[in-house]
ZAGU-238351 format. One record per residue (C-alpha): residue number from 1; residue in three letters; chain; x, y, z. Coordinates in pm, whole numbers. Layout:
<nodes>
+-----+------+-------+--------+--------+--------+
!  nr ! rest ! kette !      X !      Y !      Z !
+-----+------+-------+--------+--------+--------+
! NUM !  ALA !     A !      X !      Y !      Z !
...
+-----+------+-------+--------+--------+--------+
</nodes>
This chain:
<nodes>
+-----+------+-------+--------+--------+--------+
!  nr ! rest ! kette !      X !      Y !      Z !
+-----+------+-------+--------+--------+--------+
!   1 !  MET !     A ! -16963 !  -9243 ! -10403 !
!   2 !  HIS !     A ! -17279 !  -9025 ! -10508 !
!   3 !  ILE !     A ! -17345 !  -8782 ! -10214 !
!   4 !  SER !     A ! -17730 !  -8648 ! -10285 !
!   5 !  PRO !     A ! -17756 !  -8252 ! -10212 !
!   6 !  LEU !     A ! -18084 !  -8369 ! -10031 !
!   7 !  ASN !     A ! -17894 !  -8533 !  -9720 !
!   8 !  ASP !     A ! -17861 !  -8195 !  -9599 !
!   9 !  PHE !     A ! -18141 !  -8000 !  -9760 !
!  10 !  LEU !     A ! -18170 !  -7719 !  -9492 !
!  11 !  ALA !     A ! -17785 !  -7599 !  -9520 !
!  12 !  LEU !     A ! -17814 !  -7622 !  -9904 !
!  13 !  SER !     A ! -18151 !  -7410 !  -9899 !
!  14 !  ARG !     A ! -17936 !  -7151 !  -9631 !
!  15 !  ALA !     A ! -17674 !  -7099 !  -9864 !
!  16 !  HIS !     A ! -17925 !  -6991 ! -10149 !
!  17 !  PRO !     A ! -18196 !  -6790 !  -9891 !
!  18 !  HIS !     A ! -18350 !  -6623 ! -10241 !
!  19 !  HIS !     A ! -18336 !  -6885 ! -10488 !
!  20 !  LEU !     A ! -18219 !  -7238 ! -10532 !
!  21 !  VAL !     A ! -18222 !  -7431 ! -10902 !
!  22 !  PRO !     A ! -18516 !  -7674 ! -10894 !
!  23 !  PHE !     A ! -18395 !  -8032 ! -10896 !
!  24 !  SER !     A ! -18558 !  -8379 ! -10812 !
!  25 !  GLU !     A ! -18398 !  -8699 ! -10716 !
!  26 !  LEU !     A ! -18545 !  -9074 ! -10714 !
!  27 !  LEU !     A ! -18573 !  -9279 ! -10375 !
!  28 !  PRO !     A ! -18541 !  -9628 ! -10338 !
!  29 !  SER !     A ! -18859 !  -9676 ! -10255 !
!  30 !  GLY !     A ! -18980 !  -9511 ! -10583 !
!  31 !  ALA !     A ! -19119 !  -9152 ! -10451 !
!  32 !  HIS !     A ! -18971 !  -8844 ! -10627 !
!  33 !  VAL !     A ! -18854 !  -8583 ! -10448 !
!  34 !  GLN !     A ! -18814 !  -8252 ! -10630 !
!  35 !  VAL !     A ! -18661 !  -7937 ! -10519 !
!  36 !  TRP !     A ! -18907 !  -7671 ! -10609 !
!  37 !  ASP !     A ! -18711 !  -7337 ! -10430 !
!  38 !  THR !     A ! -18478 !  -7288 ! -10162 !
!  39 !  GLY !     A ! -18698 !  -7436 !  -9891 !
!  40 !  VAL !     A ! -18939 !  -7567 ! -10077 !
!  41 !  LEU !     A ! -18971 !  -7962 ! -10140 !
!  42 !  CYS !     A ! -19211 !  -8253 ! -10290 !
!  43 !  VAL !     A ! -19217 !  -8550 ! -10210 !
!  44 !  GLU !     A ! -19443 !  -8748 ! -10481 !
!  45 !  PRO !     A ! -19517 !  -9127 ! -10391 !
!  46 !  PRO !     A ! -19575 !  -9377 ! -10694 !
!  47 !  SER !     A ! -19847 !  -9441 ! -10526 !
!  48 !  PRO !     A ! -20018 !  -9200 ! -10311 !
!  49 !  GLY !     A ! -20271 !  -9210 ! -10050 !
!  50 !  HIS !     A ! -20566 !  -9012 !  -9994 !
!  51 !  LYS !     A ! -20405 !  -8703 !  -9795 !
!  52 !  ASP !     A ! -20208 !  -8387 !  -9958 !
!  53 !  ILE !     A ! -19990 !  -8280 !  -9657 !
!  54 !  VAL !     A ! -19803 !  -7965 !  -9637 !
!  55 !  ILE !     A ! -19571 !  -7898 !  -9323 !
!  56 !  SER !     A ! -19437 !  -7598 !  -9283 !
!  57 !  CYS !     A ! -19150 !  -7401 !  -9045 !
!  58 !  GLY !     A ! -18901 !  -7165 !  -8989 !
!  59 !  ILE !     A ! -19210 !  -6858 !  -9143 !
!  60 !  HIS !     A ! -18978 !  -6678 !  -8871 !
!  61 !  GLY !     A ! -18667 !  -6751 !  -8886 !
!  62 !  ASN !     A ! -18551 !  -6777 !  -8548 !
!  63 !  GLU !     A ! -18851 !  -7031 !  -8434 !
!  64 !  THR !     A ! -18574 !  -7325 !  -8458 !
!  65 !  ALA !     A ! -18717 !  -7630 !  -8265 !
!  66 !  PRO !     A ! -18994 !  -7720 !  -8546 !
!  67 !  ILE !     A ! -18685 !  -7629 !  -8803 !
!  68 !  GLU !     A ! -18532 !  -7882 !  -8637 !
!  69 !  MET !     A ! -18772 !  -8144 !  -8639 !
!  70 !  CYS !     A ! -18881 !  -8081 !  -9005 !
!  71 !  VAL !     A ! -18484 !  -8173 !  -9065 !
!  72 !  ARG !     A ! -18487 !  -8484 !  -8872 !
!  73 !  LEU !     A ! -18849 !  -8629 !  -9042 !
!  74 !  LEU !     A ! -18705 !  -8508 !  -9382 !
!  75 !  ALA !     A ! -18371 !  -8699 !  -9288 !
!  76 !  ASP !     A ! -18587 !  -9011 !  -9277 !
!  77 !  ILE !     A ! -18715 !  -9007 !  -9525 !
!  78 !  ILE !     A ! -18418 !  -8931 !  -9773 !
!  79 !  SER !     A ! -18250 !  -9242 !  -9604 !
!  80 !  GLY !     A ! -18556 !  -9458 !  -9618 !
!  81 !  ARG !     A ! -18628 !  -9494 !  -9261 !
!  82 !  LEU !     A ! -18957 !  -9330 !  -9321 !
!  83 !  ILE !     A ! -19120 !  -9428 !  -9690 !
!  84 !  CYS !     A ! -19387 !  -9156 !  -9713 !
!  85 !  ALA !     A ! -19723 !  -9320 !  -9837 !
!  86 !  GLN !     A ! -19827 !  -8992 !  -9876 !
!  87 !  ARG !     A ! -19802 !  -8659 ! -10049 !
!  88 !  LEU !     A ! -19588 !  -8413 !  -9888 !
!  89 !  LEU !     A ! -19469 !  -8045 !  -9908 !
!  90 !  LEU !     A ! -19241 !  -7930 !  -9715 !
!  91 !  ILE !     A ! -19163 !  -7567 !  -9665 !
!  92 !  PHE !     A ! -18862 !  -7418 !  -9453 !
!  93 !  GLY !     A ! -19015 !  -7013 !  -9413 !
!  94 !  ASN !     A ! -18772 !  -6752 !  -9420 !
!  95 !  LEU !     A ! -18433 !  -6884 !  -9510 !
!  96 !  GLU !     A ! -18281 !  -6548 !  -9472 !
!  97 !  ALA !     A ! -18382 !  -6475 !  -9136 !
!  98 !  MET !     A ! -18276 !  -6829 !  -9029 !
!  99 !  ASN !     A ! -17930 !  -6684 !  -9142 !
! 100 !  LEU !     A ! -17947 !  -6372 !  -8895 !
! 101 !  ALA !     A ! -18128 !  -6584 !  -8609 !
! 102 !  VAL !     A ! -18389 !  -6318 !  -8633 !
! 103 !  ARG !     A ! -18762 !  -6321 !  -8682 !
! 104 !  GLU !     A ! -18790 !  -6169 !  -8952 !
! 105 !  ILE !     A ! -18590 !  -5907 !  -9228 !
! 106 !  GLU !     A ! -18823 !  -5624 !  -9287 !
! 107 !  GLU !     A ! -19212 !  -5711 !  -9220 !
! 108 !  ASN !     A ! -19406 !  -6053 !  -9012 !
! 109 !  LEU !     A ! -19414 !  -6332 !  -9288 !
! 110 !  ASN !     A ! -19723 !  -6452 !  -9105 !
! 111 !  ARG !     A ! -19890 !  -6163 !  -9193 !
! 112 !  LEU !     A ! -19867 !  -6155 !  -9539 !
! 113 !  PHE !     A ! -20067 !  -6413 !  -9713 !
! 114 !  CYS !     A ! -20447 !  -6429 !  -9830 !
! 115 !  GLY !     A ! -20315 !  -6219 ! -10090 !
! 116 !  GLU !     A ! -20169 !  -5937 !  -9820 !
! 117 !  HIS !     A ! -19825 !  -5964 !  -9987 !
! 118 !  ALA !     A ! -20031 !  -5750 ! -10243 !
! 119 !  LYS !     A ! -20138 !  -5469 ! -10104 !
! 120 !  GLY !     A ! -19953 !  -5137 ! -10095 !
! 121 !  ASN !     A ! -19706 !  -5008 ! -10292 !
! 122 !  ILE !     A ! -19450 !  -5240 ! -10056 !
! 123 !  ARG !     A ! -19168 !  -5472 ! -10221 !
! 124 !  ASN !     A ! -18934 !  -5632 !  -9949 !
! 125 !  LYS !     A ! -18812 !  -5967 !  -9896 !
! 126 !  GLU !     A ! -19105 !  -6133 !  -9711 !
! 127 !  ARG !     A ! -19347 !  -6020 !  -9948 !
! 128 !  GLU !     A ! -19173 !  -6197 ! -10236 !
! 129 !  ARG !     A ! -19133 !  -6503 ! -10033 !
! 130 !  ALA !     A ! -19532 !  -6490 !  -9921 !
! 131 !  ALA !     A ! -19661 !  -6475 ! -10305 !
! 132 !  LYS !     A ! -19402 !  -6744 ! -10388 !
! 133 !  LEU !     A ! -19560 !  -7004 ! -10084 !
! 134 !  GLU !     A ! -19905 !  -6928 ! -10225 !
! 135 !  HIS !     A ! -19801 !  -7012 ! -10536 !
! 136 !  TYR !     A ! -19645 !  -7338 ! -10420 !
! 137 !  MET !     A ! -19919 !  -7401 ! -10196 !
! 138 !  ALA !     A ! -20134 !  -7402 ! -10503 !
! 139 !  ARG !     A ! -19913 !  -7618 ! -10730 !
! 140 !  PHE !     A ! -19898 !  -7864 ! -10479 !
! 141 !  TYR !     A ! -20327 !  -7917 ! -10371 !
! 142 !  GLN !     A ! -20436 !  -7840 ! -10775 !
! 143 !  THR !     A ! -20172 !  -8108 ! -10903 !
! 144 !  ARG !     A ! -20493 !  -8375 ! -10796 !
! 145 !  SER !     A ! -20827 !  -8325 ! -10684 !
! 146 !  GLY !     A ! -21073 !  -8540 ! -10383 !
! 147 !  ALA !     A ! -20765 !  -8580 ! -10179 !
! 148 !  VAL !     A ! -20805 !  -8487 !  -9767 !
! 149 !  ARG !     A ! -20623 !  -8132 !  -9799 !
! 150 !  LEU !     A ! -20393 !  -8105 !  -9460 !
! 151 !  HIS !     A ! -20166 !  -7848 !  -9330 !
! 152 !  TYR !     A ! -19953 !  -7812 !  -9022 !
! 153 !  ASP !     A ! -19782 !  -7501 !  -8995 !
! 154 !  LEU !     A ! -19491 !  -7495 !  -8703 !
! 155 !  HIS !     A ! -19449 !  -7228 !  -8453 !
! 156 !  THR !     A ! -19281 !  -7154 !  -8154 !
! 157 !  ALA !     A ! -19361 !  -6825 !  -7914 !
! 158 !  ILE !     A ! -19159 !  -6540 !  -7833 !
! 159 !  ARG !     A ! -19262 !  -6565 !  -7437 !
! 160 !  PRO !     A ! -19311 !  -6879 !  -7226 !
! 161 !  SER !     A ! -19728 !  -7041 !  -7192 !
! 162 !  LYS !     A ! -19863 !  -7166 !  -6914 !
! 163 !  HIS !     A ! -19969 !  -7444 !  -7165 !
! 164 !  GLU !     A ! -19610 !  -7534 !  -7348 !
! 165 !  GLN !     A ! -19769 !  -7669 !  -7643 !
! 166 !  PHE !     A ! -20089 !  -7561 !  -7848 !
! 167 !  ALA !     A ! -20294 !  -7479 !  -8144 !
! 168 !  VAL !     A ! -20425 !  -7237 !  -8344 !
! 169 !  TYR !     A ! -20746 !  -7284 !  -8577 !
! 170 !  PRO !     A ! -20811 !  -7093 !  -8818 !
! 171 !  TYR !     A ! -21133 !  -6880 !  -8813 !
! 172 !  VAL !     A ! -21434 !  -7092 !  -8908 !
! 173 !  ALA !     A ! -21737 !  -6945 !  -9039 !
! 174 !  THR !     A ! -21961 !  -7237 !  -8945 !
! 175 !  HIS !     A ! -21792 !  -7341 !  -8605 !
! 176 !  THR !     A ! -21777 !  -7661 !  -8677 !
! 177 !  TYR !     A ! -21418 !  -7809 !  -8647 !
! 178 !  SER !     A ! -21255 !  -8130 !  -8785 !
! 179 !  HIS !     A ! -21284 !  -8428 !  -8547 !
! 180 !  ASP !     A ! -20971 !  -8598 !  -8688 !
! 181 !  LEU !     A ! -20752 !  -8276 !  -8644 !
! 182 !  LEU !     A ! -20832 !  -8254 !  -8284 !
! 183 !  ALA !     A ! -20764 !  -8610 !  -8312 !
! 184 !  PHE !     A ! -20431 !  -8548 !  -8420 !
! 185 !  LEU !     A ! -20347 !  -8299 !  -8162 !
! 186 !  ALA !     A ! -20446 !  -8543 !  -7863 !
! 187 !  ALA !     A ! -20248 !  -8802 !  -7999 !
! 188 !  ALA !     A ! -19945 !  -8534 !  -8040 !
! 189 !  THR !     A ! -19984 !  -8440 !  -7694 !
! 190 !  ILE !     A ! -20134 !  -8120 !  -7791 !
! 191 !  ASP !     A ! -20417 !  -8063 !  -7534 !
! 192 !  THR !     A ! -20494 !  -7667 !  -7570 !
! 193 !  LEU !     A ! -20681 !  -7502 !  -7889 !
! 194 !  LEU !     A ! -20708 !  -7149 !  -7979 !
! 195 !  LEU !     A ! -21051 !  -7087 !  -8217 !
! 196 !  SER !     A ! -20993 !  -6796 !  -8401 !
! 197 !  HIS !     A ! -21264 !  -6544 !  -8432 !
! 198 !  ALA !     A ! -21174 !  -6413 !  -8773 !
! 199 !  PRO !     A ! -21001 !  -6443 !  -9061 !
! 200 !  ALA !     A ! -20632 !  -6369 !  -9083 !
! 201 !  PRO !     A ! -20303 !  -6307 !  -9289 !
! 202 !  THR !     A ! -20187 !  -6622 !  -9187 !
! 203 !  PHE !     A ! -20045 !  -6885 !  -9371 !
! 204 !  SER !     A ! -20307 !  -7121 !  -9210 !
! 205 !  CYS !     A ! -20599 !  -6947 !  -9229 !
! 206 !  PHE !     A ! -20450 !  -6923 !  -9625 !
! 207 !  SER !     A ! -20434 !  -7281 !  -9689 !
! 208 !  ALA !     A ! -20765 !  -7307 !  -9528 !
! 209 !  ARG !     A ! -20991 !  -7039 !  -9663 !
! 210 !  GLN !     A ! -20815 !  -7089 ! -10075 !
! 211 !  PHE !     A ! -20777 !  -7469 ! -10084 !
! 212 !  GLY !     A ! -21015 !  -7611 !  -9762 !
! 213 !  ALA !     A ! -20732 !  -7763 !  -9598 !
! 214 !  LEU !     A ! -20779 !  -7856 !  -9314 !
! 215 !  SER !     A ! -20513 !  -7619 !  -9145 !
! 216 !  LEU !     A ! -20362 !  -7554 !  -8768 !
! 217 !  THR !     A ! -20102 !  -7328 !  -8675 !
! 218 !  ILE !     A ! -19885 !  -7517 !  -8365 !
! 219 !  GLU !     A ! -19658 !  -7361 !  -8161 !
! 220 !  LEU !     A ! -19401 !  -7573 !  -8004 !
! 221 !  GLY !     A ! -19294 !  -7413 !  -7663 !
! 222 !  LYS !     A ! -19053 !  -7119 !  -7651 !
! 223 !  VAL !     A ! -18779 !  -6969 !  -7910 !
! 224 !  MET !     A ! -18454 !  -7089 !  -7848 !
! 225 !  PRO !     A ! -18108 !  -7076 !  -8092 !
! 226 !  PHE !     A ! -18024 !  -7355 !  -8283 !
! 227 !  GLY !     A ! -17849 !  -7621 !  -8112 !
! 228 !  GLN !     A ! -18049 !  -7522 !  -7783 !
! 229 !  ASN !     A ! -18391 !  -7719 !  -7840 !
! 230 !  GLU !     A ! -18438 !  -8097 !  -7669 !
! 231 !  ALA !     A ! -18584 !  -8336 !  -7936 !
! 232 !  GLU !     A ! -18760 !  -8540 !  -7749 !
! 233 !  ARG !     A ! -19005 !  -8243 !  -7637 !
! 234 !  LEU !     A ! -19153 !  -8249 !  -8005 !
! 235 !  GLY !     A ! -19139 !  -8684 !  -8002 !
! 236 !  GLN !     A ! -19479 !  -8778 !  -8012 !
! 237 !  LEU !     A ! -19549 !  -8487 !  -8272 !
! 238 !  GLN !     A ! -19317 !  -8618 !  -8505 !
! 239 !  HIS !     A ! -19381 !  -8969 !  -8420 !
! 240 !  CYS !     A ! -19747 !  -8868 !  -8546 !
! 241 !  LEU !     A ! -19663 !  -8679 !  -8858 !
! 242 !  SER !     A ! -19453 !  -8996 !  -8939 !
! 243 !  ALA !     A ! -19726 !  -9240 !  -8910 !
! 244 !  GLU !     A ! -19979 !  -9033 !  -9114 !
! 245 !  LEU !     A ! -19722 !  -8974 !  -9353 !
! 246 !  SER !     A ! -19609 !  -9327 !  -9383 !
! 247 !  LEU !     A ! -19920 !  -9541 !  -9294 !
! 248 !  LEU !     A ! -20190 !  -9549 !  -9558 !
! 249 !  LYS !     A ! -20506 !  -9623 !  -9315 !
! 250 !  TRP !     A ! -20325 !  -9473 !  -8972 !
! 251 !  GLN !     A ! -20621 !  -9310 !  -8746 !
! 252 !  PRO !     A ! -20479 !  -9144 !  -8412 !
! 253 !  PRO !     A ! -20639 !  -9294 !  -8142 !
! 254 !  ILE !     A ! -21032 !  -9203 !  -7990 !
! 255 !  LEU !     A ! -21030 !  -8835 !  -7931 !
! 256 !  LYS !     A ! -21127 !  -8754 !  -7584 !
! 257 !  LEU !     A ! -21312 !  -8393 !  -7623 !
! 258 !  ALA !     A ! -21331 !  -8362 !  -7273 !
! 259 !  GLU !     A ! -20967 !  -8362 !  -7218 !
! 260 !  MET !     A ! -20900 !  -8070 !  -7477 !
! 261 !  ARG !     A ! -20840 !  -7745 !  -7290 !
! 262 !  VAL !     A ! -21027 !  -7499 !  -7524 !
! 263 !  PHE !     A ! -21028 !  -7122 !  -7548 !
! 264 !  GLN !     A ! -21222 !  -6844 !  -7802 !
! 265 !  VAL !     A ! -21074 !  -6544 !  -7922 !
! 266 !  THR !     A ! -21321 !  -6263 !  -7791 !
! 267 !  GLN !     A ! -21114 !  -5944 !  -7883 !
! 268 !  GLU !     A ! -20821 !  -5859 !  -8079 !
! 269 !  ILE !     A ! -20556 !  -5595 !  -7950 !
! 270 !  THR !     A ! -20396 !  -5393 !  -8264 !
! 271 !  LYS !     A ! -20112 !  -5108 !  -8238 !
! 272 !  GLN !     A ! -20214 !  -4816 !  -8399 !
! 273 !  SER !     A ! -19925 !  -4532 !  -8231 !
! 274 !  THR !     A ! -19606 !  -4517 !  -8048 !
! 275 !  GLN !     A ! -19827 !  -4425 !  -7763 !
! 276 !  PHE !     A ! -19916 !  -4814 !  -7729 !
! 277 !  CYS !     A ! -19828 !  -5007 !  -7393 !
! 278 !  PHE !     A ! -19983 !  -5275 !  -7229 !
! 279 !  HIS !     A ! -20071 !  -5225 !  -6881 !
! 280 !  PHE !     A ! -19894 !  -5531 !  -6788 !
! 281 !  SER !     A ! -19605 !  -5728 !  -6716 !
! 282 !  GLU !     A ! -19369 !  -5734 !  -7064 !
! 283 !  GLN !     A ! -19243 !  -6091 !  -6935 !
! 284 !  VAL !     A ! -19592 !  -6226 !  -6844 !
! 285 !  ALA !     A ! -19682 !  -6566 !  -6991 !
! 286 !  ASN !     A ! -19930 !  -6708 !  -7282 !
! 287 !  PHE !     A ! -20262 !  -6758 !  -7112 !
! 288 !  THR !     A ! -20240 !  -6591 !  -6812 !
! 289 !  GLU !     A ! -20525 !  -6493 !  -6715 !
! 290 !  PHE !     A ! -20680 !  -6118 !  -6598 !
! 291 !  SER !     A ! -20978 !  -6035 !  -6421 !
! 292 !  PRO !     A ! -21346 !  -5896 !  -6552 !
! 293 !  GLY !     A ! -21280 !  -5514 !  -6646 !
! 294 !  ALA !     A ! -20916 !  -5514 !  -6592 !
! 295 !  LEU !     A ! -20775 !  -5226 !  -6841 !
! 296 !  LEU !     A ! -20521 !  -5453 !  -7034 !
! 297 !  ALA !     A ! -20388 !  -5166 !  -7301 !
! 298 !  THR !     A ! -20390 !  -4806 !  -7387 !
! 299 !  ASP !     A ! -20304 !  -4623 !  -7748 !
! 300 !  GLY !     A ! -20357 !  -4259 !  -7676 !
! 301 !  ILE !     A ! -20734 !  -4210 !  -7604 !
! 302 !  LEU !     A ! -20794 !  -4580 !  -7713 !
! 303 !  ALA !     A ! -20783 !  -4793 !  -7417 !
! 304 !  TRP !     A ! -20884 !  -5178 !  -7394 !
! 305 !  HIS !     A ! -21037 !  -5387 !  -7090 !
! 306 !  VAL !     A ! -21122 !  -5784 !  -7025 !
! 307 !  GLY !     A ! -21484 !  -5836 !  -7092 !
! 308 !  GLU !     A ! -21717 !  -5928 !  -6809 !
! 309 !  HIS !     A ! -21578 !  -6270 !  -6796 !
! 310 !  ALA !     A ! -21211 !  -6324 !  -6769 !
! 311 !  GLU !     A ! -20972 !  -6328 !  -7022 !
! 312 !  ALA !     A ! -20633 !  -6492 !  -7112 !
! 313 !  VAL !     A ! -20385 !  -6288 !  -7274 !
! 314 !  VAL !     A ! -20234 !  -6497 !  -7573 !
! 315 !  PHE !     A ! -19924 !  -6366 !  -7791 !
! 316 !  PRO !     A ! -19831 !  -6021 !  -7641 !
! 317 !  ASN !     A ! -19606 !  -5880 !  -7858 !
! 318 !  ALA !     A ! -19574 !  -5444 !  -7787 !
! 319 !  GLU !     A ! -19301 !  -5414 !  -8076 !
! 320 !  VAL !     A ! -19497 !  -5548 !  -8360 !
! 321 !  ALA !     A ! -19543 !  -5307 !  -8653 !
! 322 !  LEU !     A ! -19854 !  -5002 !  -8657 !
! 323 !  GLY !     A ! -20211 !  -5179 !  -8753 !
! 324 !  HIS !     A ! -20111 !  -5525 !  -8673 !
! 325 !  ARG !     A ! -20194 !  -5738 !  -8369 !
! 326 !  ALA !     A ! -20029 !  -5638 !  -8028 !
! 327 !  ALA !     A ! -20228 !  -5950 !  -7860 !
! 328 !  LEU !     A ! -20556 !  -6189 !  -7852 !
! 329 !  MET !     A ! -20747 !  -6186 !  -7575 !
! 330 !  ALA !     A ! -20987 !  -6570 !  -7519 !
! 331 !  VAL !     A ! -21210 !  -6718 !  -7295 !
! 332 !  VAL !     A ! -21195 !  -7085 !  -7180 !
! 333 !  THR !     A ! -21487 !  -7209 !  -7369 !
! 334 !  GLU !     A ! -21611 !  -7599 !  -7457 !
! 335 !  LEU !     A ! -21659 !  -7778 !  -7815 !
! 336 !  THR !     A ! -21914 !  -8047 !  -7794 !
! 337 !  ASP !     A ! -21980 !  -8358 !  -8048 !
! 338 !  LYS !     A ! -22223 !  -8144 !  -8255 !
! 339 !  MET !     A ! -21943 !  -7886 !  -8300 !
! 340 !  LEU !     A ! -21746 !  -8136 !  -8492 !
! 341 !  CYS !     A ! -21729 !  -8286 !  -8848 !
+-----+------+-------+--------+--------+--------+
</nodes>
């Protein structure tokens, strides 16, 4: 009896974290599954619909809940329980970091896209991986024109959050946002959205800027070790992804915009030196609010304060590398129908 190596693609990739010889298989549904590299797999249906969907996870190796959900999703595809009607590129990002149960090996992979990996005379595993992932995304999207390009980059956060699951919308210069993306989030019971204030070297920003993809970074709770995640917490998201992949005309329920909690980034706190420190507890949760004028952080003679209105902190991390973002500050804002497209 033939046992497909696709049956445990993640284990196969983790056993070969640097390179996996490409291979392909034909599923009973007629879909062609192509393994392009370790952790990178493309599903080509015989008559694909109008969406080209990228789902990425494990860009940080210790963010295991979305990795496990993607394993379940792939198992459904390989077994035939889910028949892809749309093209899919599935990416497991940082395999070596997964093996060591760490966020990164040498550098934050999610700050190395948009060509950032090529800057400076630096070579390391994350930079090499970022270059490869950019190449694979280009290969996937540029196979055809005219399709709706989607990218869901799935993460979990270092610390707890007052809003457990939330999404980050990459910077949009027009300040208009996709109705369909927001409706997808609402259907997946993710009701908190953070609007970026500037371009960033993240994976979701790369797909949006380079390929015009409708992209989101989606945060799905707190970092936990493999095997300690509750699958049902991501059940509705997996249901929506499965529906979008398998049903040609799937649409999420009508968006109730008033039920979406929206934040706009107002300032970015960047660590400049080893003197950097926050002036709040290291245990503070994402979206904790600070009063106007409150001192947030200092770095030598530099100081960051809350502006005229209360601001919430997101992604605070004093341990980042020098020159990297240590936190974002955001205010509650409102989206109107005129701001959707």
